[in-house]
C-alpha positions as a Markdown table, in Angstrom:
| # | Residue | x | y | z |
|---|---|---|---|---|
| 1 | Met | -126.1 | 14.4 | 83.1 |
| 2 | Lys | -127.4 | 15.9 | 79.9 |
| 3 | Glu | -131.1 | 15.7 | 79.1 |
| 4 | Ser | -132.0 | 13.1 | 76.4 |
| 5 | Lys | -135.3 | 13.5 | 74.6 |
| 6 | Gly | -136.9 | 10.3 | 73.4 |
| 7 | Ser | -133.6 | 8.4 | 73.4 |
| 8 | Pro | -131.5 | 6.7 | 76.2 |
| 9 | Glu | -128.4 | 8.2 | 77.7 |
| 10 | Asn | -126.2 | 5.7 | 79.3 |
| 11 | Glu | -124.1 | 6.2 | 82.4 |
| 12 | Thr | -122.1 | 3.2 | 83.3 |
| 13 | Ser | -121.2 | 2.3 | 86.9 |
| 14 | Glu | -118.8 | -0.3 | 88.0 |
| 15 | Ala | -120.3 | -3.1 | 90.1 |
| 16 | Thr | -117.5 | -3.8 | 92.4 |
| 17 | Glu | -113.7 | -3.4 | 92.9 |
| 18 | Asp | -113.0 | -3.7 | 89.2 |
| 19 | Gln | -115.6 | -4.5 | 86.6 |
| 20 | Glu | -118.5 | -2.8 | 84.8 |
| 21 | Leu | -121.5 | -5.2 | 84.6 |
| 22 | Tyr | -124.6 | -3.0 | 84.2 |
| 23 | Glu | -125.7 | 0.4 | 82.9 |
| 24 | His | -127.9 | 3.3 | 83.9 |
| 25 | His | -130.3 | 4.7 | 81.3 |
| 26 | Arg | -132.1 | 8.0 | 81.5 |
| 27 | Ile | -134.8 | 8.8 | 78.9 |
| 28 | Val | -137.0 | 12.0 | 78.7 |
| 29 | Ala | -140.3 | 11.4 | 76.9 |
| 30 | Asp | -140.9 | 13.6 | 73.9 |
| 31 | Pro | -143.3 | 16.6 | 74.4 |
| 32 | Gly | -145.7 | 15.3 | 71.7 |
| 33 | Gln | -145.8 | 11.7 | 72.9 |
| 34 | Gly | -149.2 | 10.3 | 74.0 |
| 35 | Leu | -149.8 | 8.1 | 77.1 |
| 36 | Met | -147.8 | 4.9 | 76.9 |
| 37 | Arg | -147.3 | 1.9 | 79.2 |
| 38 | Leu | -143.9 | 2.1 | 80.9 |
| 39 | Asp | -142.7 | -1.4 | 79.7 |
| 40 | Lys | -143.7 | -0.6 | 76.1 |
| 41 | Phe | -142.0 | 2.9 | 76.3 |
| 42 | Leu | -138.7 | 1.3 | 77.5 |
| 43 | Phe | -139.0 | -1.6 | 75.0 |
| 44 | Asp | -139.3 | 1.0 | 72.2 |
| 45 | His | -136.4 | 3.1 | 73.4 |
| 46 | Leu | -133.9 | 0.4 | 74.5 |
| 47 | Ala | -132.2 | -1.8 | 71.9 |
| 48 | Gly | -131.7 | -5.3 | 73.0 |
| 49 | Ala | -133.8 | -5.2 | 76.1 |
| 50 | Ser | -136.7 | -7.7 | 76.3 |
| 51 | Arg | -140.0 | -6.9 | 77.9 |
| 52 | Ser | -139.5 | -9.6 | 80.5 |
| 53 | Arg | -136.2 | -8.2 | 81.6 |
| 54 | Ile | -137.6 | -4.7 | 81.7 |
| 55 | Ala | -140.6 | -6.0 | 83.8 |
| 56 | Ala | -138.1 | -7.7 | 86.2 |
| 57 | Ala | -136.3 | -4.5 | 86.6 |
| 58 | Ala | -139.5 | -2.6 | 87.3 |
| 59 | Arg | -140.7 | -5.2 | 89.9 |
| 60 | Asn | -137.4 | -4.8 | 91.7 |
| 61 | Gly | -137.7 | -1.0 | 91.9 |
| 62 | Asn | -135.0 | -0.4 | 89.3 |
| 63 | Val | -137.3 | 1.7 | 87.0 |
| 64 | Leu | -138.1 | 5.2 | 88.1 |
| 65 | Val | -140.5 | 7.8 | 86.6 |
| 66 | Asn | -139.7 | 11.3 | 87.8 |
| 67 | Gly | -137.7 | 9.8 | 90.6 |
| 68 | Ile | -140.5 | 7.4 | 91.8 |
| 69 | Ala | -140.4 | 3.6 | 91.3 |
| 70 | Arg | -143.2 | 2.5 | 89.0 |
| 71 | Lys | -144.8 | -0.8 | 87.8 |
| 72 | Pro | -144.6 | -1.9 | 84.1 |
| 73 | Ser | -148.2 | -0.8 | 83.6 |
| 74 | His | -147.6 | 2.8 | 84.7 |
| 75 | Lys | -148.5 | 5.3 | 82.0 |
| 76 | Val | -145.6 | 7.5 | 80.8 |
| 77 | Lys | -146.7 | 11.1 | 80.0 |
| 78 | Pro | -144.9 | 13.7 | 77.8 |
| 79 | Lys | -141.8 | 15.1 | 79.3 |
| 80 | Asp | -141.6 | 12.4 | 82.0 |
| 81 | Glu | -138.1 | 11.4 | 83.0 |
| 82 | Val | -137.5 | 7.7 | 83.1 |
| 83 | Ser | -134.4 | 6.1 | 84.5 |
| 84 | Leu | -133.4 | 2.5 | 85.2 |
| 85 | Val | -130.6 | 0.2 | 86.0 |
| 86 | Leu | -130.4 | -2.7 | 83.5 |
| 87 | Pro | -127.8 | -5.3 | 82.9 |
| 88 | Tyr | -126.0 | -5.3 | 79.5 |
| 89 | Pro | -127.3 | -7.6 | 76.6 |
| 90 | Met | -125.1 | -10.6 | 76.0 |
| 91 | Arg | -123.5 | -11.6 | 72.7 |
| 92 | Glu | -123.1 | -15.1 | 71.3 |
| 93 | Val | -120.0 | -16.6 | 72.9 |
| 94 | Glu | -119.6 | -20.3 | 73.7 |
| 95 | Leu | -118.8 | -21.0 | 77.3 |
| 96 | Ile | -117.6 | -24.4 | 78.2 |
| 97 | Pro | -118.7 | -25.9 | 81.6 |
| 98 | Glu | -115.7 | -27.1 | 83.6 |
| 99 | Asp | -115.5 | -29.0 | 86.9 |
| 100 | Ile | -113.8 | -26.3 | 89.0 |
| 101 | Pro | -114.2 | -26.7 | 92.8 |
| 102 | Leu | -116.3 | -24.0 | 94.5 |
| 103 | Asp | -115.8 | -23.0 | 98.2 |
| 104 | Val | -119.5 | -22.4 | 99.0 |
| 105 | Leu | -120.2 | -20.2 | 102.1 |
| 106 | Tyr | -124.0 | -20.0 | 101.6 |
| 107 | Glu | -126.6 | -21.1 | 99.0 |
| 108 | Asp | -130.4 | -20.9 | 98.5 |
| 109 | Ser | -132.7 | -20.7 | 95.6 |
| 110 | Glu | -131.8 | -17.1 | 94.8 |
| 111 | Ile | -128.1 | -16.6 | 95.6 |
| 112 | Leu | -124.8 | -18.3 | 96.0 |
| 113 | Ile | -122.0 | -17.0 | 98.2 |
| 114 | Ile | -118.6 | -18.3 | 97.5 |
| 115 | Asn | -115.1 | -17.8 | 98.9 |
| 116 | Lys | -113.0 | -17.2 | 95.7 |
| 117 | Gln | -109.5 | -18.7 | 95.8 |
| 118 | Pro | -106.5 | -16.6 | 94.7 |
| 119 | Gly | -105.4 | -17.3 | 91.1 |
| 120 | Leu | -108.9 | -17.9 | 89.8 |
| 121 | Val | -110.0 | -15.6 | 87.0 |
| 122 | Val | -113.7 | -14.7 | 87.5 |
| 123 | His | -115.0 | -14.5 | 83.9 |
| 124 | Pro | -113.7 | -15.4 | 80.4 |
| 125 | Gly | -111.9 | -12.8 | 78.4 |
| 126 | His | -108.8 | -12.2 | 76.4 |
| 127 | Gly | -106.2 | -14.8 | 77.3 |
| 128 | Asn | -108.6 | -16.5 | 79.7 |
| 129 | Trp | -111.3 | -18.3 | 77.8 |
| 130 | Thr | -111.3 | -21.4 | 80.0 |
| 131 | Gly | -110.6 | -22.2 | 83.6 |
| 132 | Thr | -112.6 | -19.3 | 85.0 |
| 133 | Leu | -115.2 | -19.1 | 87.8 |
| 134 | Val | -117.9 | -18.7 | 85.1 |
| 135 | Asn | -116.9 | -22.0 | 83.5 |
| 136 | Gly | -117.1 | -23.6 | 87.0 |
| 137 | Leu | -120.6 | -22.1 | 87.6 |
| 138 | Leu | -121.9 | -23.4 | 84.4 |
| 139 | Phe | -120.7 | -26.9 | 85.3 |
| 140 | His | -122.3 | -26.9 | 88.7 |
| 141 | Phe | -125.6 | -25.2 | 87.8 |
| 142 | Gly | -126.0 | -25.8 | 84.0 |
| 143 | Lys | -127.6 | -22.5 | 83.4 |
| 144 | Leu | -127.7 | -19.1 | 85.2 |
| 145 | Pro | -129.1 | -15.7 | 84.3 |
| 146 | Ser | -126.6 | -13.4 | 82.7 |
| 147 | Ser | -126.0 | -9.7 | 82.8 |
| 148 | Pro | -127.0 | -8.5 | 79.3 |
| 149 | Asn | -125.1 | -6.4 | 76.8 |
| 150 | Gln | -121.6 | -7.7 | 77.7 |
| 151 | Pro | -119.1 | -8.7 | 75.0 |
| 152 | Val | -118.9 | -12.0 | 76.8 |
| 153 | Pro | -121.7 | -13.5 | 78.9 |
| 154 | Arg | -121.1 | -13.6 | 82.6 |
| 155 | Pro | -123.7 | -16.0 | 84.1 |
| 156 | Gly | -124.7 | -15.1 | 87.6 |
| 157 | Leu | -122.2 | -12.3 | 88.0 |
| 158 | Val | -123.0 | -8.9 | 89.4 |
| 159 | His | -119.4 | -8.1 | 90.4 |
| 160 | Arg | -116.0 | -9.6 | 90.3 |
| 161 | Leu | -112.6 | -9.8 | 92.0 |
| 162 | Asp | -109.2 | -9.6 | 90.4 |
| 163 | Lys | -107.5 | -12.9 | 89.6 |
| 164 | Asn | -105.1 | -12.7 | 92.5 |
| 165 | Thr | -107.6 | -11.2 | 95.0 |
| 166 | Ser | -109.4 | -13.7 | 97.2 |
| 167 | Gly | -112.6 | -13.6 | 99.2 |
| 168 | Val | -116.4 | -13.3 | 99.3 |
| 169 | Met | -118.4 | -13.1 | 96.1 |
| 170 | Val | -122.2 | -13.2 | 95.5 |
| 171 | Ile | -123.8 | -15.0 | 92.5 |
| 172 | Gly | -127.3 | -14.3 | 91.4 |
| 173 | Lys | -129.2 | -17.6 | 90.5 |
| 174 | Thr | -132.3 | -16.0 | 89.0 |
| 175 | Asp | -133.1 | -13.0 | 86.8 |
| 176 | Glu | -134.8 | -11.4 | 89.7 |
| 177 | Ala | -131.9 | -11.9 | 92.0 |
| 178 | Leu | -129.4 | -10.7 | 89.5 |
| 179 | Thr | -131.4 | -7.5 | 88.9 |
| 180 | His | -131.9 | -6.8 | 92.6 |
| 181 | Leu | -128.2 | -7.3 | 93.4 |
| 182 | Ala | -127.2 | -5.1 | 90.5 |
| 183 | Arg | -129.4 | -2.3 | 92.0 |
| 184 | Gln | -127.7 | -2.7 | 95.4 |
| 185 | Phe | -124.2 | -2.4 | 93.9 |
| 186 | Tyr | -125.3 | 0.6 | 91.8 |
| 187 | Asp | -127.0 | 2.3 | 94.7 |
| 188 | Arg | -124.1 | 1.3 | 97.1 |
| 189 | Thr | -126.5 | -0.1 | 99.7 |
| 190 | Asn | -124.3 | -3.1 | 100.2 |
| 191 | Asp | -121.2 | -3.2 | 102.4 |
| 192 | Arg | -117.8 | -4.5 | 101.1 |
| 193 | Arg | -114.8 | -4.7 | 103.3 |
| 194 | Tyr | -111.3 | -5.8 | 102.4 |
| 195 | Arg | -108.2 | -6.7 | 104.3 |
| 196 | Ala | -104.9 | -5.5 | 102.7 |
| 197 | Leu | -101.3 | -5.7 | 103.8 |
| 198 | Val | -99.6 | -2.5 | 102.6 |
| 199 | Trp | -96.2 | -1.0 | 102.7 |
| 200 | Gly | -95.3 | 1.6 | 105.3 |
| 201 | Asp | -96.9 | 2.9 | 108.5 |
| 202 | Phe | -99.6 | 5.5 | 109.0 |
| 203 | Asp | -99.7 | 8.6 | 111.2 |
| 204 | Glu | -103.4 | 8.2 | 111.7 |
| 205 | Asn | -105.5 | 5.1 | 112.6 |
| 206 | Glu | -108.1 | 5.7 | 109.9 |
| 207 | Gly | -108.8 | 7.9 | 106.9 |
| 208 | Thr | -110.5 | 8.4 | 103.5 |
| 209 | Ile | -108.9 | 8.4 | 100.1 |
| 210 | Glu | -110.8 | 10.5 | 97.5 |
| 211 | Gly | -109.5 | 10.7 | 94.0 |
| 212 | Asn | -110.9 | 10.0 | 90.6 |
| 213 | Leu | -109.5 | 6.9 | 88.9 |
| 214 | Asp | -108.7 | 6.5 | 85.2 |
| 215 | Arg | -106.4 | 4.3 | 83.0 |
| 216 | Ser | -102.8 | 5.3 | 83.4 |
| 217 | Pro | -101.4 | 7.1 | 80.3 |
| 218 | Lys | -98.1 | 5.2 | 80.9 |
| 219 | Asp | -99.7 | 1.7 | 81.3 |
| 220 | Arg | -103.3 | 1.1 | 80.2 |
| 221 | Thr | -103.4 | -2.1 | 82.3 |
| 222 | Val | -103.3 | -0.1 | 85.6 |
| 223 | Met | -105.4 | 2.6 | 87.1 |
| 224 | Ala | -104.2 | 5.9 | 88.5 |
| 225 | Val | -105.4 | 9.2 | 90.0 |
| 226 | Pro | -105.1 | 11.7 | 87.1 |
| 227 | Leu | -103.6 | 15.1 | 87.4 |
| 228 | Asp | -106.8 | 16.6 | 86.2 |
| 229 | Pro | -109.3 | 16.2 | 89.1 |
| 230 | Glu | -112.2 | 16.2 | 86.6 |
| 231 | Gln | -110.8 | 13.3 | 84.6 |
| 232 | Gly | -111.8 | 9.7 | 85.4 |
| 233 | Lys | -114.5 | 8.3 | 87.6 |
| 234 | Thr | -115.2 | 9.2 | 91.2 |
| 235 | Ala | -113.6 | 6.8 | 93.7 |
| 236 | Ile | -113.8 | 6.8 | 97.5 |
| 237 | Thr | -112.0 | 4.3 | 99.8 |
| 238 | His | -112.2 | 4.4 | 103.6 |
| 239 | Trp | -109.4 | 2.7 | 105.5 |
| 240 | Lys | -108.5 | 1.9 | 109.1 |
| 241 | Val | -105.5 | 0.3 | 110.7 |
| 242 | Ile | -105.9 | -3.2 | 112.0 |
| 243 | Glu | -102.3 | -4.1 | 112.9 |
| 244 | Arg | -99.0 | -2.4 | 112.6 |
| 245 | Phe | -95.7 | -4.2 | 111.7 |
| 246 | Thr | -93.4 | -1.1 | 111.5 |
| 247 | Tyr | -92.6 | -1.5 | 107.8 |
| 248 | Val | -95.9 | -2.8 | 106.7 |
| 249 | Thr | -99.5 | -2.4 | 108.0 |
| 250 | Leu | -102.6 | -4.5 | 107.8 |
| 251 | Val | -105.6 | -2.3 | 107.0 |
| 252 | Glu | -109.3 | -2.7 | 106.4 |
| 253 | Cys | -110.7 | -1.0 | 103.3 |
| 254 | Lys | -114.3 | -0.2 | 102.9 |
| 255 | Leu | -115.4 | 0.7 | 99.4 |
| 256 | Glu | -117.8 | 3.5 | 98.9 |
| 257 | Thr | -117.4 | 3.2 | 95.1 |
| 258 | Gly | -116.3 | 0.1 | 93.2 |
| 259 | Arg | -113.8 | 1.1 | 90.5 |
| 260 | Thr | -111.3 | -1.1 | 88.7 |
| 261 | His | -108.3 | -1.8 | 91.0 |
| 262 | Gln | -109.6 | 0.8 | 93.4 |
| 263 | Ile | -107.9 | -0.3 | 96.6 |
| 264 | Arg | -104.7 | -1.1 | 94.8 |
| 265 | Ala | -104.6 | 2.2 | 92.9 |
| 266 | His | -105.6 | 4.4 | 95.8 |
| 267 | Met | -103.1 | 2.8 | 98.2 |
| 268 | Lys | -100.4 | 3.3 | 95.6 |
| 269 | His | -101.5 | 6.9 | 95.2 |
| 270 | Ile | -101.0 | 7.7 | 98.9 |
| 271 | Gly | -97.6 | 6.0 | 99.1 |
| 272 | His | -98.7 | 2.6 | 100.5 |
| 273 | Pro | -98.8 | 0.1 | 97.7 |
| 274 | Leu | -100.1 | -3.4 | 98.5 |
| 275 | Phe | -97.5 | -5.9 | 99.6 |
| 276 | Asn | -96.2 | -7.9 | 96.6 |
| 277 | Asp | -98.5 | -6.1 | 94.1 |
| 278 | Ala | -96.4 | -6.3 | 91.0 |
| 279 | Gln | -98.6 | -4.1 | 88.9 |
| 280 | Tyr | -98.5 | -1.2 | 91.4 |
| 281 | Gly | -94.9 | -1.4 | 92.6 |
| 282 | Gly | -95.4 | -3.4 | 95.8 |
| 283 | Asp | -93.2 | -6.3 | 94.7 |
| 284 | Arg | -90.0 | -4.7 | 96.0 |
| 285 | Ile | -88.8 | -3.4 | 99.4 |
| 286 | Ile | -90.4 | 0.0 | 99.9 |
| 287 | Lys | -89.7 | 0.4 | 103.7 |
| 288 | Gly | -87.2 | -1.3 | 105.8 |
| 289 | Thr | -83.5 | -1.6 | 106.8 |
| 290 | Val | -80.2 | -2.0 | 105.1 |
| 291 | Phe | -79.6 | -5.4 | 106.6 |
| 292 | Thr | -79.2 | -8.3 | 104.1 |
| 293 | Lys | -81.2 | -10.5 | 106.5 |
| 294 | Tyr | -84.1 | -8.1 | 106.2 |
| 295 | Lys | -84.0 | -8.3 | 102.4 |
| 296 | Gln | -84.0 | -12.1 | 102.6 |
| 297 | Phe | -86.9 | -12.0 | 105.1 |
| 298 | Val | -89.0 | -9.9 | 102.7 |
| 299 | Glu | -88.2 | -12.2 | 99.8 |
| 300 | Asn | -89.3 | -15.2 | 101.8 |
| 301 | Cys | -92.6 | -13.4 | 102.5 |
| 302 | Phe | -93.0 | -12.7 | 98.8 |
| 303 | Ala | -92.4 | -16.4 | 98.1 |
| 304 | Leu | -95.1 | -17.3 | 100.7 |
| 305 | Leu | -97.6 | -14.8 | 99.2 |
| 306 | Pro | -96.9 | -14.7 | 95.4 |
| 307 | Arg | -99.7 | -12.2 | 94.8 |
| 308 | Gln | -101.0 | -8.8 | 96.0 |
| 309 | Ala | -102.0 | -9.1 | 99.7 |
| 310 | Leu | -105.7 | -8.3 | 99.2 |
| 311 | His | -108.7 | -10.3 | 100.5 |
| 312 | Ala | -112.5 | -9.5 | 100.3 |
| 313 | Ala | -113.3 | -10.3 | 103.9 |
| 314 | Val | -116.9 | -9.1 | 104.3 |
| 315 | Leu | -119.9 | -8.7 | 102.0 |
| 316 | Glu | -123.2 | -7.5 | 103.4 |
| 317 | Ile | -126.3 | -7.5 | 101.1 |
| 318 | Glu | -130.0 | -7.4 | 101.2 |
| 319 | His | -131.5 | -10.8 | 100.2 |
| 320 | Pro | -133.2 | -10.2 | 96.8 |
| 321 | Leu | -136.3 | -12.3 | 97.8 |
| 322 | Thr | -136.8 | -11.9 | 101.5 |
| 323 | Gly | -135.3 | -8.4 | 101.9 |
| 324 | Lys | -133.3 | -9.7 | 104.9 |
| 325 | Arg | -130.0 | -8.0 | 105.6 |
| 326 | Met | -127.3 | -10.7 | 105.4 |
| 327 | Lys | -123.6 | -10.6 | 106.2 |
| 328 | Phe | -121.0 | -13.0 | 104.9 |
| 329 | Glu | -117.4 | -13.2 | 106.1 |
| 330 | Ser | -114.4 | -15.0 | 104.8 |
| 331 | Pro | -111.3 | -15.7 | 107.0 |
| 332 | Leu | -107.9 | -14.7 | 105.6 |
| 333 | Pro | -106.5 | -17.3 | 103.3 |
| 334 | Ala | -103.5 | -19.4 | 104.3 |
| 335 | Asp | -100.9 | -17.4 | 102.3 |
| 336 | Met | -101.8 | -14.1 | 103.9 |
| 337 | Glu | -102.0 | -15.6 | 107.4 |
| 338 | Ala | -98.6 | -17.1 | 106.9 |
| 339 | Val | -97.0 | -13.8 | 105.9 |
| 340 | Leu | -98.7 | -11.9 | 108.8 |
| 341 | Ala | -97.4 | -14.5 | 111.2 |
| 342 | Lys | -93.9 | -13.9 | 109.9 |
| 343 | Trp | -94.2 | -10.2 | 110.3 |
| 344 | Arg | -95.5 | -10.6 | 113.9 |
| 345 | Thr | -92.5 | -12.7 | 114.8 |
| 346 | Tyr | -90.2 | -10.1 | 113.1 |
| 347 | Thr | -91.6 | -7.1 | 114.8 |
| 348 | Asn | -92.0 | -8.7 | 118.2 |
| 349 | Ser | -88.5 | -10.1 | 118.3 |
| 350 | Lys | -85.5 | -8.2 | 119.7 |
| 351 | Pro | -84.7 | -5.1 | 117.5 |
| 352 | Leu | -82.3 | -6.2 | 114.8 |
| 353 | Val | -81.3 | -2.7 | 113.7 |
| 354 | Asp | -80.4 | 0.6 | 115.4 |
| 355 | Pro | -82.5 | 3.6 | 114.5 |
| 356 | Gly | -79.6 | 5.1 | 112.6 |
| 357 | Glu | -79.6 | 2.1 | 110.3 |
| 358 | Glu | -83.2 | 2.3 | 109.2 |
| 359 | Phe | -84.0 | 3.8 | 105.8 |
| 360 | Asp | -86.7 | 4.7 | 103.5 |
| 361 | Ala | -86.2 | 2.2 | 100.6 |
| 362 | Glu | -88.5 | 4.2 | 98.3 |
| 363 | Ala | -86.5 | 7.4 | 98.8 |
| 364 | Ala | -83.3 | 5.5 | 98.3 |
| 365 | Asn | -84.5 | 4.0 | 95.0 |
| 366 | Asn | -85.6 | 7.4 | 93.9 |
| 367 | Met | -82.1 | 8.7 | 94.4 |
| 368 | Lys | -80.6 | 6.1 | 92.1 |
């Protein structure tokens, strides 16, 4: 990171699988500057940041001076390096409360843990200004703290899941909780584990995918590992096999980073796109046989699971008030369970095809 004298330098980090919700500032005090309170120093250098929000960040250990967490009253000296994690300021956008059912796994005065259903957009944006989780949260709570500096306010949100990804999400109900959670996501001290059904089998039982992710030059709506290893943002996904079904495999993915579409893009990159993931090529037969019955079987599975087979199964965080480590789990939703049951039946039944009749559908499609 380049040194910035007397002005902030921002390094944005994504808060979860797919969305940037907070920023990292680094400021180096000018050599000629006199002693100044930390909160005033930051207030003077950060546009749109209130003293109360800066103070909340400092109380949660999000403000460092020369690498050490400091209180708002700490005196900043010339050439001191100040860094902090701070949510982005919000703009004026009207959000309409809507009565959207929430599947609550846990709730107290500081946090809300929900099990997000597939098909629910998390926050308003282009093409989805109503019917989102945020609209539902506003209906149920009236008001929640919001991550600042976003084009659209996102009350309570420190991370998000794709529209068609289901599973565990945490909501911050106070400014303190939101700031504390943001720091955990930024520092990667939380634990996020997903279950994904992917095409193909694996030679190993576990592994790690390391590859920067950036917008695909061919389609800006999807992410890809660029040819230039220096391009894009660092992304690391750890995976392990849970259950094998010959042509598809159920895996657990543990995120070390949280980039947009990280699991979907990484699995595509290693030749194992998610089952029925239309954006990443998983909505066609990748592995299988030449039998028409098999094709019909896969199409029936697609009909049962009309989305990518991805579920946020586990979220482990530190409670922002008590500091207690808490683990929340969500069982697989009915659509994924139904498809897994069909694959178990298929693979456990009498073999329907001779080895010579098996084929690599992806290779066959590439030959066309």
